[in-house]
C-alpha positions in Angstrom: 16.0 20.6 -25.3 16.4 17.6 -22.9 13.2 15.6 -22.4 12.3 12.8 -20.1 15.2 10.6 -20.9 18.1 12.7 -19.6 21.5 11.6 -20.7 24.8 11.4 -18.7 26.5 14.0 -21.1 23.6 16.5 -20.6 23.6 16.2 -16.9 27.4 16.3 -16.6 27.3 19.6 -18.6 24.7 21.0 -16.3 26.6 19.9 -13.2 29.7 21.7 -14.5 27.7 24.8 -15.0 25.5 25.0 -11.7 25.8 24.6 -8.1 22.4 24.4 -6.3 21.9 26.0 -2.9 18.4 25.3 -1.9 14.8 24.6 -2.8 11.7 26.0 -1.0 8.7 24.0 -2.1 5.1 24.7 -1.3 2.4 22.0 -2.0 -1.3 22.1 -1.8 -2.8 18.6 -1.7 -6.2 19.2 -0.2 -8.0 18.9 -3.6 -9.8 15.8 -5.0 -9.0 16.6 -8.7 -6.3 15.1 -10.8 -3.7 17.8 -10.0 -2.1 19.5 -7.0 -0.4 22.9 -6.9 3.3 23.1 -6.7 5.4 26.1 -6.0 9.1 26.0 -6.2 11.7 28.6 -5.3 15.0 27.5 -6.4 18.3 29.2 -5.6 21.5 28.3 -7.5 24.8 29.6 -8.9 26.0 29.7 -12.3 29.7 29.3 -13.3 29.2 31.1 -16.7 26.9 34.1 -16.3 24.9 34.5 -19.5 24.7 30.8 -20.1 21.5 28.8 -20.6 20.4 25.6 -18.8 17.1 24.0 -18.0 15.2 22.8 -14.9 13.1 19.6 -14.9 9.4 19.5 -14.3 6.7 17.1 -15.4 3.5 19.1 -15.1 0.2 19.8 -16.8 1.0 23.4 -16.9 3.0 26.3 -15.5 1.0 29.1 -14.1 4.1 31.3 -13.4 7.8 31.1 -13.9 10.0 34.0 -12.7 13.8 34.1 -13.1 15.7 36.7 -11.2 12.6 38.9 -11.2 11.8 38.5 -14.9 8.9 36.5 -16.0 9.7 33.6 -18.4 7.6 33.0 -21.5 6.4 29.4 -20.6 4.7 28.9 -23.8 8.0 29.1 -25.7 10.3 27.7 -22.9 8.3 24.8 -21.4 7.5 21.6 -23.2 5.9 19.5 -20.4 9.1 18.0 -19.0 11.8 20.8 -19.1 11.8 24.6 -18.7 14.6 26.3 -20.5 16.4 29.0 -18.3 18.2 31.7 -20.6 20.5 34.3 -19.5 21.5 33.1 -16.1 23.3 35.3 -13.6 26.0 34.3 -11.3 23.5 34.0 -8.4 20.0 33.0 -9.4 16.6 32.8 -8.0 13.9 30.9 -9.9 10.1 30.7 -8.9 7.8 28.2 -10.6 4.3 27.7 -9.8 2.8 24.6 -11.6 0.0 22.1 -11.6 1.3 18.6 -11.2 -0.4 15.4 -11.5 -1.3 12.7 -8.8 0.0 9.5 -10.1 -1.5 6.0 -9.9 1.6 4.2 -11.3 3.7 4.3 -8.1 6.0 7.1 -9.6 6.1 10.7 -8.4 3.4 11.6 -5.9 1.1 8.6 -5.9 -2.5 8.8 -4.7 -4.5 5.9 -3.4 -8.1 5.8 -2.1 -8.7 3.0 0.5 -11.8 1.0 -0.7 -12.6 0.2 2.8 -13.1 3.6 4.3 -12.7 6.0 1.3 -9.7 7.8 2.7 -7.0 9.1 0.6 -3.3 8.4 1.0 -0.2 9.9 -0.8 3.4 8.9 -0.9 6.3 9.8 -3.1 8.6 7.6 -5.1 11.4 9.6 -6.8 14.0 7.2 -7.8 15.2 7.3 -10.5 14.0 10.7 -11.8 10.6 11.3 -10.6 11.0 14.1 -8.1 10.3 16.3 -11.2 6.6 15.1 -11.1 6.3 16.9 -7.6 8.2 20.1 -8.0 10.7 21.9 -10.3 14.2 20.5 -9.8 17.6 19.9 -11.4 16.9 16.2 -11.6 20.3 14.4 -11.1 22.1 12.9 -8.1 25.2 15.2 -8.1 23.4 18.5 -7.8 22.6 18.2 -4.1 20.7 20.9 -2.2 18.7 21.6 0.9 15.0 21.1 0.7 12.5 23.1 2.7 8.9 21.8 2.3 5.6 23.4 3.2 2.5 21.3 2.8 -1.2 22.2 3.0 -3.3 19.1 3.6 -6.5 18.0 5.4 -6.1 18.7 9.2 -6.7 15.1 10.1 -3.8 13.8 8.1 -0.4 12.7 9.2 2.2 14.5 6.9 5.8 13.1 6.9 8.9 14.2 5.1 12.7 14.0 5.5 12.8 16.7 8.3 11.0 16.0 11.5 7.2 16.7 11.3 6.4 20.1 12.7 3.2 21.1 14.5 0.5 21.9 11.9 -0.9 25.3 11.6 -4.7 25.6 11.3 -5.9 26.8 7.8 -9.3 27.4 6.2 -11.8 24.7 5.1 -10.5 22.0 7.5 -7.0 22.1 6.2 -3.8 22.7 8.0 -0.1 23.8 7.0 2.9 21.9 7.9 6.2 23.9 7.6 9.1 21.5 7.7 12.7 22.7 8.4 15.4 22.7 5.7 17.0 19.3 5.2 20.7 18.6 5.0 22.2 18.5 1.5 20.6 15.7 -0.4 20.0 14.4 -3.8 16.4 15.0 -4.9 15.6 11.4 -5.4 15.9 10.7 -1.5 13.6 13.5 -0.5 10.1 12.4 0.2 6.4 13.3 1.1 4.0 10.9 2.8 0.6 12.2 3.7 -2.8 10.8 4.7 -4.7 9.6 7.8 -2.0 7.0 8.4 -2.1 5.2 11.7 1.2 5.7 13.6 2.9 3.8 16.3 5.4 6.3 17.9 8.7 4.9 19.0 12.4 5.7 19.2 15.7 4.0 18.8 19.0 4.5 20.7 21.9 6.0 18.8 25.3 7.4 19.5 23.7 10.8 19.2 21.0 9.9 21.8 17.4 9.0 21.4 16.2 9.3 17.7 12.5 9.4 17.0 11.4 6.3 15.0 7.8 6.0 14.1 6.1 3.2 12.1 3.1 4.1 10.0 0.5 2.3 7.8 -3.0 2.7 6.6 -5.6 2.9 9.4 -7.4 -0.1 8.0 -4.2 -2.2 8.4 -3.4 -0.9 11.9 -4.6 -4.0 13.6 -1.9 -6.1 11.8 1.1 -3.7 12.3 3.7 -5.5 14.4 5.5 -2.2 15.1 7.3 -3.6 18.1 9.1 -6.3 16.0 10.0 -3.7 13.2 11.5 -1.4 15.8 13.3 -4.4 17.4 15.0 -5.1 14.1 15.7 -1.4 13.5 17.3 -1.0 16.8 19.5 -3.9 16.2 20.4 -2.4 12.9 21.2 1.0 14.5 23.5 -0.6 17.0 25.3 -2.7 14.5 25.8 -0.1 11.8 26.9 2.6 14.1 29.6 0.4 15.6 30.6 -1.1 12.2 30.8 2.3 10.6 32.1 4.1 13.6 29.7 7.0 12.6 26.4 8.1 14.2 23.2 7.9 12.2 23.3 10.9 10.1 19.7 12.3 10.2 17.3 13.6 12.8 14.7 10.9 12.8 13.9 7.5 11.3 10.3 6.9 10.1 9.2 3.8 8.4 6.0 4.0 6.4 4.3 1.0 4.9 2.5 2.4 1.8 -0.1 1.0 -0.7 0.5 0.1 -4.3 4.3 0.4 -4.0 6.4 -0.8 -7.0 9.4 -2.1 -5.1 10.3 -3.6 -1.7 11.2 -0.3 -0.1 12.9 3.1 -0.7 15.6 4.7 1.2 14.3 8.3 1.5 16.5 10.0 4.1 14.9 9.4 7.5 11.5 8.6 5.8 11.7 5.1 4.4 8.8 3.9 2.4 8.1 0.1 2.4 5.8 -2.2 0.6 2.6 -2.6 2.7 2.5 -6.3 2.0 5.1 -6.4 4.7 2.1 -5.6 7.1 1.1 -9.3 7.4 -2.7 -9.6 7.6 -2.6 -13.3 7.1 0.0 -15.9 8.1 3.0 -15.8 5.9 6.1 -18.0 5.5 9.1 -17.5 7.7 10.9 -16.6 4.4 8.7 -13.5 4.1 9.3 -12.5 7.7 13.1 -12.8 7.2 12.9 -11.0 3.8 11.1 -8.0 5.6 13.9 -7.9 8.3 16.6 -7.8 5.7 14.7 -5.1 3.8 14.6 -3.1 6.9 18.3 -3.5 7.4 19.0 -2.9 3.7 17.2 0.5 3.7 18.9 1.5 7.0 22.3 0.9 5.5 21.4 3.2 2.8 21.2 6.2 5.2 25.1 6.0 5.3 25.8 4.4 1.9 23.5 6.3 -0.6 21.9 9.2 1.2 24.8 10.6 3.4 27.3 9.7 0.5 25.7 9.5 -2.9 26.9 8.4 -6.3 27.7 11.0 -8.9 25.9 9.3 -11.7 23.7 6.2 -12.1 26.6 4.0 -13.4 27.6 3.6 -9.8 24.0 2.7 -8.7 25.7 -0.7 -7.8 27.7 0.9 -5.1 24.5 1.9 -3.3 22.6 -1.3 -3.8 25.4 -3.9 -3.7 26.7 -2.4 -0.6 23.3 -2.3 1.2 22.5 -5.8 0.0 25.9 -7.1 1.4 25.9 -5.4 4.6 22.2 -6.2 5.4 23.1 -9.8 5.3 26.1 -9.2 7.5 23.8 -7.5 10.0 21.1 -10.1 9.8 23.5 -12.9 10.4 25.5 -11.2 13.3 23.0 -9.0 14.9 19.5 -10.6 14.6 17.9 -13.9 15.1 18.3 -14.6 11.4 21.6 -16.2 11.9 21.2 -18.3 8.6 21.0 -15.1 6.5 23.9 -16.3 4.3 21.9 -19.4 3.5 19.1 -17.2 2.3 21.5 -15.0 0.4 22.6 -18.2 -1.5 19.2 -19.3 -2.0 17.6 -16.2 -3.3 20.1 -13.4 -4.1 22.8 -15.5 -5.8 20.3 -17.5 -7.6 19.0 -14.2 -9.0 22.5 -13.0 -9.8 23.5 -16.2 -11.6 20.3 -16.0 -13.7 20.8 -12.4 -14.6 24.4 -12.8 -15.4 23.7 -15.5 -18.0 21.0 -13.3 -19.9 22.2 -11.7 -23.2 21.6 -8.3 -21.5 24.2 -9.1 -18.7 26.6 -6.2 -18.0 29.6 -5.5 -15.8 28.7 -4.5 -12.2 30.0 -1.1 -13.1 27.5 -0.7 -15.9 27.7 1.9 -18.7 24.6 4.1 -18.0 24.2 6.5 -20.8 20.7 7.8 -20.0 17.8 7.3 -17.6 16.3 4.5 -19.7 19.4 2.5 -19.2 19.2 2.8 -15.3 15.5 2.1 -15.2 16.0 -1.4 -16.4 19.4 -1.9 -14.4 17.7 -2.5 -11.0 18.6 -6.1 -11.6 20.5 -9.1 -10.2 23.8 -7.7 -11.3 23.4 -4.3 -9.5 22.0 -5.9 -6.3 22.9 -9.6 -6.0 26.2 -10.1 -8.0 27.6 -6.9 -6.7 26.9 -8.0 -3.1 28.4 -11.4 -3.9 31.6 -9.7 -5.2 31.8 -7.4 -2.2 31.7 -10.4 0.0 34.7 -11.7 -1.9 36.5 -8.4 -1.7 36.1 -8.6 2.1 37.8 -12.0 2.1 40.6 -10.6 -0.2 41.5 -7.3 1.8 40.3 -8.5 5.1 37.3 -7.4 7.0 38.9 -4.8 9.3 40.8 -3.3 6.3 37.6 -3.2 4.4 35.5 -1.4 6.9 38.3 0.8 7.9 38.3 2.1 4.3 34.4 2.4 4.4 34.7 4.5 7.6 37.1 6.9 6.1 35.0 7.0 2.9 32.0 8.1 4.9 33.8 10.9 6.8 35.7 12.1 3.7 32.6 12.4 1.4 29.7 13.1 3.8 26.9 15.0 2.0 28.7 14.8 -1.3 28.8 12.7 -4.4 31.4 10.0 -5.3 32.6 7.5 -7.9 34.0 4.0 -7.7 37.5 5.5 -7.7 36.8 7.3 -4.6 35.9 4.1 -2.8 38.8 2.2 -4.2 41.3 4.9 -3.0 40.1 4.4 0.5 40.1 0.6 0.5 43.5 0.5 -1.1 44.8 2.9 1.5 43.3 0.8 4.3 44.4 -2.6 3.0 47.7 -1.8 1.3 46.5 -3.7 -1.7 46.4 -2.5 -5.3 42.7 -3.2 -6.4 43.0 -2.2 -10.0 43.4 -5.7 -11.2 40.6 -7.0 -9.0 38.3 -4.2 -10.2 39.0 -4.9 -13.8 38.2 -8.6 -13.5 35.3 -8.5 -11.1 33.6 -5.0 -11.7 34.4 -4.2 -15.3 33.7 -7.6 -17.0 30.5 -9.6 -17.2 29.6 -13.1 -17.1 29.7 -16.2 -14.6 32.1 -19.0 -14.6 31.3 -22.6 -14.2 33.6 -24.8 -11.9 33.7 -28.5 -12.6 35.6 -31.2 -10.9 37.9 -33.3 -13.0 39.1 -36.6 -11.3 40.4 -40.1 -11.7 40.4 -42.8 -9.1 42.4 -46.0 -8.4 40.9 -49.4 -7.7 40.6 -48.6 -4.1 38.4 -45.5 -4.9 41.0 -42.9 -4.0 41.8 -40.0 -6.1 44.8 -40.4 -8.5 44.2 -36.8 -9.9 42.0 -34.0 -9.1 41.6 -30.6 -10.7 39.0 -27.8 -10.8 38.1 -26.7 -14.3 36.9 -23.1 -15.1 34.6 -22.7 -18.0 33.5 -19.3 -19.1 30.9 -18.3 -21.8 32.2 -17.5 -25.2 30.7 -14.0 -25.1 32.4 -13.2 -21.8 35.6 -15.1 -21.7 37.2 -13.7 -18.6 39.0 -16.3 -16.4 38.9 -15.0 -12.9 40.7 -16.0 -9.7 38.5 -17.8 -7.1 39.1 -18.6 -3.5 37.2 -22.0 -3.3 36.1 -24.2 -0.6 35.9 -28.0 -1.3 33.8 -30.3 0.9 33.9 -34.1 1.0 30.8 -35.6 2.4 30.1 -39.3 3.2 26.9 -41.1 4.0 26.6 -42.7 7.4 24.2 -43.2 10.3 24.3 -39.4 10.9 23.4 -38.8 7.2 25.8 -36.9 4.9 28.5 -35.5 7.0 31.6 -33.7 6.0 34.8 -35.7 6.2 37.2 -33.1 5.1 37.2 -29.4 4.0 39.9 -27.5 2.3 40.3 -24.1 0.6 42.2 -23.6 -2.6 42.9 -20.7 -5.0 41.6 -21.5 -8.5 42.8 -19.5 -11.3 42.9 -20.3 -15.1 41.3 -23.0 -17.1 42.5 -25.9 -15.0 43.7 -25.9 -11.4 45.2 -29.0 -9.9 44.5 -29.8 -6.2 47.2 -32.1 -5.1 46.0 -32.0 -1.6 43.3 -34.5 -2.5 45.6 -37.0 -4.2 45.2 -40.2 -2.3 42.0 -39.1 -0.6 39.1 -41.6 -0.8 36.4 -40.4 -3.1 33.4 -39.2 -1.2 29.6 -39.8 -1.7 29.2 -36.1 -2.2 31.8 -33.8 -3.6 30.9 -30.2 -3.1 32.8 -27.3 -4.8 32.4 -23.9 -3.4 31.5 -25.3 0.0 31.0 -22.3 2.4 30.0 -20.3 -0.7 33.3 -18.2 -1.0 33.1 -17.8 -4.7 30.7 -16.4 -7.2 30.5 -19.2 -9.8 28.2 -22.0 -10.8 29.4 -25.4 -9.8 28.8 -28.8 -11.2 28.4 -32.1 -9.4 30.1 -35.2 -10.5 27.9 -38.4 -11.4 28.2 -40.0 -8.0 27.2 -36.7 -6.1 24.2 -36.2 -8.4 23.0 -39.8 -7.5 23.8 -39.3 -3.8 21.7 -36.1 -3.9 18.7 -37.5 -5.6 18.4 -40.1 -2.9 19.8 -38.2 0.2 19.7 -34.4 -0.2 17.4 -34.4 3.0 20.4 -35.9 4.9 22.6 -32.9 4.4 22.3 -31.4 8.0 23.6 -27.9 7.6 21.6 -25.5 5.6 24.4 -23.7 3.7 25.8 -26.8 2.0 22.3 -28.0 1.3 21.4 -24.8 -0.3 24.6 -25.1 -2.5 23.5 -28.6 -3.4 19.9 -27.5 -4.4 21.5 -24.6 -6.3 23.9 -26.8 -8.2 21.1 -29.1 -9.2 19.0 -26.1 -10.3 21.8 -24.8 -12.4 22.4 -28.0 -14.1 18.8 -28.2 -14.9 18.6 -24.9 -16.4 21.8 -25.5 -18.4 20.3 -28.8 -19.8 22.9 -30.8 -18.0 20.3 -32.6 -15.8 17.1 -34.0 -17.1 14.2 -31.9 -16.0 12.2 -34.8 -14.9 15.1 -36.0 -12.7 15.1 -32.6 -11.1 11.4 -32.9 -10.4 12.0 -36.3 -8.9 14.6 -34.7 -6.7 12.2 -32.1 -5.5 9.3 -34.4 -4.8 11.6 -37.0 -3.0 13.8 -34.4 -1.2 11.9 -31.3 -0.3 9.5 -32.7 2.2 12.1 -32.6 5.1 13.4 -29.1 4.2 13.5 -26.9 7.1 14.9 -23.7 5.8 11.9 -21.5 4.8 13.6 -19.5 2.0 15.1 -22.6 0.5 11.7 -24.4 0.6 10.1 -21.4 -1.1 12.7 -21.1 -3.8 12.9 -24.8 -4.7 9.2 -25.1 -5.0 9.1 -22.1 -7.4 11.8 -23.6 -9.4 9.9 -27.0 -9.6 6.9 -25.2 -10.9 9.0 -23.6 -13.7 10.4 -27.0 -14.6 7.0 -28.7 -14.8 5.5 -25.9 -16.8 8.3 -25.1 -19.3 11.3 -27.5 -19.1 10.0 -30.9 -19.5 9.3 -32.1 -23.0 5.7 -31.2 -24.2 4.6 -34.8 -24.5 5.5 -35.4 -20.9 4.2 -32.1 -19.6 0.8 -33.5 -18.4 2.4 -36.3 -16.7 5.1 -34.1 -15.1 2.5 -31.7 -13.8 0.4 -34.5 -12.2 3.5 -36.1 -10.6 4.4 -32.8 -9.1 1.0 -31.8 -7.9 0.4 -35.3 -6.4 3.6 -35.4 -4.8 3.3 -31.8 -3.2 -0.3 -32.7 -2.1 1.1 -35.9 -0.4 3.8 -33.8 1.3 1.4 -31.2 2.4 -0.7 -33.9 4.1 2.3 -35.4 5.9 3.9 -32.0 6.9 3.9 -31.2 10.6 0.6 -29.6 11.6 0.9 -25.8 11.9 4.5 -25.8 10.4 5.9 -23.4 7.9 6.5 -26.1 5.5 2.8 -27.2 5.7 1.7 -23.7 4.7 4.2 -23.5 1.8 3.4 -27.0 0.6 -0.4 -26.5 0.7 0.1 -23.2 -1.4 2.5 -25.1 -3.9 0.1 -27.9 -4.2 -2.8 -25.7 -4.9 -0.9 -23.8 -7.6 0.1 -27.1 -9.3 -3.3 -28.7 -9.3 -4.7 -29.6 -12.6 -6.8 -32.8 -12.6 -10.2 -33.1 -11.1 -8.9 -35.0 -8.1 -6.2 -32.4 -7.4 -8.8 -29.5 -7.8 -11.1 -31.4 -5.4 -8.3 -31.3 -2.8 -8.1 -27.6 -3.3 -11.9 -27.1 -3.3 -12.1 -29.1 0.0 -9.7 -26.8 1.8 -11.4 -23.8 0.3 -15.0 -24.6 1.4 -13.9 -26.4 4.6 -15.1 -29.9 3.8 -11.5 -31.0 4.1 -9.2 -29.8 6.8 -5.5 -30.4 7.6 -4.5 -30.3 11.3 -2.9 -27.0 12.2 -3.8 -25.3 8.8 -5.7 -22.0 9.2 -7.3 -21.2 6.0 -7.1 -17.5 6.5 -8.1 -14.5 4.1 -5.0 -14.7 1.8 -4.8 -18.5 1.8 -8.5 -18.5 0.7 -7.7 -16.2 -2.3 -4.8 -18.5 -3.3 -7.2 -21.6 -3.2 -10.0 -19.7 -5.1 -7.6 -18.4 -7.8 -6.6 -22.1 -8.7 -10.2 -23.2 -8.7 -11.1 -20.3 -11.0 -8.2 -21.0 -13.3 -9.0 -24.6 -13.3 -12.7 -23.9 -14.3 -14.0 -25.2 -11.0 -15.4 -21.9 -9.9 -16.7 -18.9 -11.8 -16.8 -15.1 -11.5 -19.7 -15.2 -9.1 -17.3 -16.9 -6.5 -14.7 -14.2 -7.1 -17.5 -11.6 -6.4 -18.6 -13.4 -3.2 -15.0 -13.5 -2.0 -14.6 -9.9 -2.6 -17.6 -9.1 -0.5 -15.9 -11.0 2.3 -12.5 -9.1 1.7 -13.4 -5.6 0.3 -9.9 -4.3 0.8 -7.2 -3.2 -1.5 -5.6 -6.6 -1.2 -8.8 -8.3 -2.0 -9.3 -6.2 -5.0 -5.9 -7.3 -6.3 -6.6 -11.0 -5.6 -10.0 -10.4 -7.4 -8.3 -8.8 -10.4 -5.9 -11.7 -10.8 -8.6 -14.3 -10.4 -10.8 -12.7 -13.1 -7.9 -12.6 -15.5 -7.3 -16.3 -14.7 -10.6 -17.5 -15.9 -10.2 -20.0 -18.6 -12.4 -18.2 -21.2 -11.7 -16.1 -24.2 -14.0 -13.4 -22.7 -11.8 -13.2 -19.6 -8.7 -13.1 -21.6 -10.0 -10.2 -23.8 -11.3 -8.2 -20.8 -7.8 -8.5 -19.1 -5.9 -7.6 -22.3 -8.2 -4.6 -22.9 -7.8 -3.3 -19.3 -4.1 -3.6 -19.3 -3.0 -2.8 -22.9 -5.7 -0.7 -24.6 -6.7 1.3 -21.6 -4.5 3.3 -19.1 -6.9 3.8 -16.1 -5.8 0.8 -14.0 -3.6 1.7 -11.0 -0.3 -0.1 -11.0 -1.3 -2.7 -8.4 -4.4 -3.8 -10.3 -2.4 -3.7 -13.5 0.2 -6.1 -12.2 -2.4 -8.4 -10.6 -4.2 -8.6 -13.8 -1.2 -9.5 -15.8 -0.3 -12.1 -13.2 -3.5 -14.0 -13.8 -3.5 -13.7 -17.6 -1.4 -16.6 -18.6 -2.1 -19.7 -16.4 -0.6 -23.1 -17.1 -2.9 -25.2 -19.2 -4.4 -22.1 -20.9 -1.9 -22.2 -23.8 -4.6 -22.1 -26.4 -6.4 -19.2 -25.0 -3.1 -17.3 -24.7 -1.6 -18.1 -28.1 -3.9 -15.5 -30.1 -2.3 -12.7 -28.2 1.1 -13.4 -29.3 0.8 -11.1 -32.5 -1.0 -8.5 -30.4 1.7 -8.4 -27.9 4.4 -7.7 -30.5 2.2 -5.2 -32.3 1.7 -3.3 -29.2 5.3 -3.1 -27.9 6.5 0.2 -29.2 3.1 1.8 -28.7 3.1 0.7 -25.0 6.7 1.8 -24.4 6.1 5.2 -25.9 2.7 5.9 -24.1 3.2 4.5 -20.6 5.4 5.6 -17.7 8.5 3.4 -17.4 7.3 1.3 -14.5 4.0 0.5 -16.2 5.6 -0.2 -19.6 8.2 -2.7 -18.0 5.3 -4.4 -16.2 3.4 -4.9 -19.5 6.4 -5.8 -21.8 7.8 -8.5 -19.2 4.5 -9.7 -17.8 2.6 -10.2 -21.1 5.4 -11.9 -23.0 3.9 -15.3 -24.0 6.5 -17.3 -22.1 3.9 -19.9 -21.4 4.0 -21.1 -25.0 7.8 -21.5 -25.0 8.1 -23.3 -28.3 10.1 -22.9 -31.5 7.3 -20.8 -33.2 7.5 -18.2 -30.2 11.3 -18.0 -30.5 11.2 -17.4 -34.3 8.5 -14.7 -33.8 10.6 -13.0 -31.2 13.6 -13.1 -33.4 11.5 -11.6 -36.3 10.4 -8.6 -34.1 13.9 -7.9 -32.9 15.2 -8.0 -36.5 12.4 -5.8 -37.7 12.8 -3.3 -34.8 16.4 -2.7 -34.6 15.8 1.0 -34.0 13.4 0.4 -31.2 14.6 1.9 -27.8 17.5 -0.1 -26.4 15.8 -0.6 -23.1 12.7 -2.1 -24.7 14.9 -4.4 -26.8 16.7 -5.4 -23.8 13.5 -6.6 -22.0 12.5 -8.6 -25.1 15.8 -10.1 -25.5 15.8 -11.3 -21.9 12.3 -12.9 -22.4 13.6 -14.6 -25.6 16.5 -16.1 -23.6 13.9 -17.7 -21.3 12.3 -19.4 -24.3 15.6 -20.6 -25.9 16.6 -22.0 -22.5 13.4 -23.8 -22.1 13.7 -25.3 -25.5 17.2 -26.6 -24.6 15.9 -28.1 -21.5 12.9 -29.7 -23.3 15.5 -31.3 -25.8 17.5 -32.6 -22.8 14.3 -34.0 -21.2 13.6 -36.0 -24.3 16.8 -37.7 -24.1 17.0 -41.1 -22.2 
């Protein structure tokens, strides 16, 4: 009988057998125990009367199950995850009464108790396949149905779902009943329940259909920080833009956005009931990069209302259609409809960097991935599915033309509304609209993996003019697909105005070498930038002169997009051991101080931390850490008072601090004996500073306890958990390991925080003894924990901090000895192994003169 890990073949067979009409679901969430009562009435048809199938349900037990008036023997037919349904009729009615479990892992129906006021908050998270943790359901995206929800909850709560919230009916013992109207036809993973004493700002947005209710919710203890006006402003801009672009009114009756605690992702596109990570309710000052990310997240989830909820993939191999489209079009909307006009610079800096990294891992896969079962898709929410897919869609728009592309999208929406589709259905509409055959394009870009590297090959005459110029395309041996690229080439010269572009041209690059005769006779520039304007999905290399120019003058590239491409090229060269890591650090220390783009600043600072921690050769690591920390500290002191750069540089300088002198700077900011003009050391910055002081041995657990007294909140508890794990003592590491690996009572937020503090730079000797314990625990953790929790442990506790040949050999040994381990687990270990191998190559390059 199928279990938790449903397969594509199993669900395809069930879809051929069944059509589901409706679910009526009754939930009682008034209790304080571990479970809640869930009653489901499912109506469905069967194409083969007399056949047998199953319904999915993850529950502690079933109290009653009745199929077409006949009670089922649940002891024989239910195994904790699936209920067999024998002897189906043509028309069927199934009633299941079960006790389901409140979750603390961010999956299913998650329950959170606010440490400030003791109030309880619930929210659902069903993607990929966790609606079965709340009610009995045919858990697959292509069995759409309507959902009618009835909820009994404490009367003082807000209760929100996909349908508009009805007036509650009083019930006994301080409870009330909310009877929601049936939804339109949806996949179960985009249904939702959010309940608790949430604070709400009631609003509305204008739509082609008229005024649409649009409320914003968060926990009551965060309400003072909820900038609902700004959230609704972005939402309105998104409504206006998408309804015009898609030529289709918003398809649902209301649009609530709920900021929820302990969320595992950035947000989730439940139809008209979007749940969002509550870290986006900013209680302290954050970087402009974080504010922009929230705006793009809002636009991303709104795009899903059309692409994902209205029209939904048939099976999870087309997950990329949902996520890549939303990722692409949210950046289009941000750049064209909001104040975030440099959104494509952010896309280069963050999304494409993520995509390039993912596409070079041994686990890389085509954008259209082969998804055989649910475990496959659980680990496939990655840089290919989101960022590479979005990059390739951007190219497709350039290939077929923007109007043709969105004309095809409009027809796709109207043709397949409330139904399920495949990639073929989309390509049919795009081909019809554009008149182009997309089969070759799809085969090259969607059905093969790997990223190309584009490199200039040139010769010059005595007067420094080009006598030849070609673009070389190099592809990895494992994925040797040579693809066509539309490529921008920029020639930049140094002058009084900095590095300015003298000439720009676009060429079509195809094959291993493409001559560019247009440049013959052109004077060689100080900076030669391939992929200027970011048209292609490819890594690019800089010639020697361009590298020298960048190291000395990257701050003189005025426009943000070419500057982002330069930073990205340098980072790729460093990761690929073509640039000496210590030279990359020099580039950062000398060039980042004048960076004005917040997302770029954040990304480069994080990359520099990785280089200092892992990529420089071990004998130089202490010196590299000191150079980076001293440099960042000086830049923080010099930054404009109150600027975004000042805040980010202070945080980076604190994180990099190692020596007594550097830690003294951190301590001065923390205790107020040293101040920087314009810098407000608010609650979250205090935690950042204290974390580094604790990890550096300058403060102990009593300081963490005292800070938690000041900030007895859920966020404070997360910071405290990370700081306790970061203490440089064997006892602290043992306690952290025990709480994460050997016990399973930590909620997901504290588990992730504890993992985050476990392995701090400079604590290699404390972490090393856990290498064997890590490998010994892998299969046990994978089998015993939910998928989200298991992934957090497997990835987060891999001892990357050690990054030496011994760790590489031990990882290879585990992989060889556990060939039969679940493929998803092996994938995560392989990805971590690749990080170690890459670090070793970089260390070898750093050791060369």
